[in-house]
N, C-alpha and C positions, 0 to 999 in steps of 0.2 A: 431301421431311423426314426420312428415315433417314441420308440424307448429310451434312446440315446438322448432324444429332445429333452424328454420329459426328467431323465435322471440328472440331465446338466442343468435344467430350470429348478429342480428342487434342491441341486447342490448350492445353486448360487443363490436362492432364498435363505439357505441355511447358515450361510457363511454371512450374508447380510445382514441378517437380523441377530445374529451374534456380536457383529462388530461395535464396540462401543468406545471410539477413539478420542473421546471428549465427554465425560459425564454431566448433565447439567446439572446447576446448583439450585436447590428448592426456592421458590418465589420467598423473597424477601430477605433472602442471607445477604448476610452483611459483608460489604466490601472487603478484600485483603489490604489492610494500611501498610504493609510490607513492599507493594509494588509501587515504582517510580515511574510515570510515564513519561518518554521521551522520543523525540523524533529523530530516527536514524541515530541515536549518539550524539546527537549534537546539542541536544537541548530544545527547552521551547523558545519559538522565535527562529529557529534556524534549521535547513534541512542539509541533507548529503547533494552534492553538485556531480558533474558529471564524470570528473577524476577523485571522486570518494573524498574532496577537502568538505568543510561545513561554510553554508553560504546562508545568510539572515534572509530570512522572509521580508519580502516588503508587502505590505497590508494597504499603501496607500499608493495606486498608481501612477495617480497624478503627480507624485512626485519624480517622476523621473523622466529624463527627457524622450525617450522613444519608449514605444509601448512595448508588449513582452513579444520575444523574436527578432527584435531590430535593436540596434547599435548605433553609436554616432559614427559617423565616417568621416573622412579625411577633411572634407568641405563643413563639415559641421551638420550635415543632413543625417536623417534615421534611413539607416539600410539594413536589407534582411541579414538575418545572419546567415552565414556561410555561403554570400554572395561579395 
């Protein structure tokens, strides 16, 4: 039993120490200029919605009638989403 546990630990250490999934860049290496950063394929200022469409990010929450997680109900009052 002790031999089996020791062999398993040795094998695990050998596997973990040889795994290099992402090699580290040397310090001070220049960034690749060919990479364009996008947010979920929608571009800057947009994000993916729950059904896959692109929705605009709002930087100013005061510009909305209701806080996040709420919507305007039938009488103009803020109601929680899903209610």
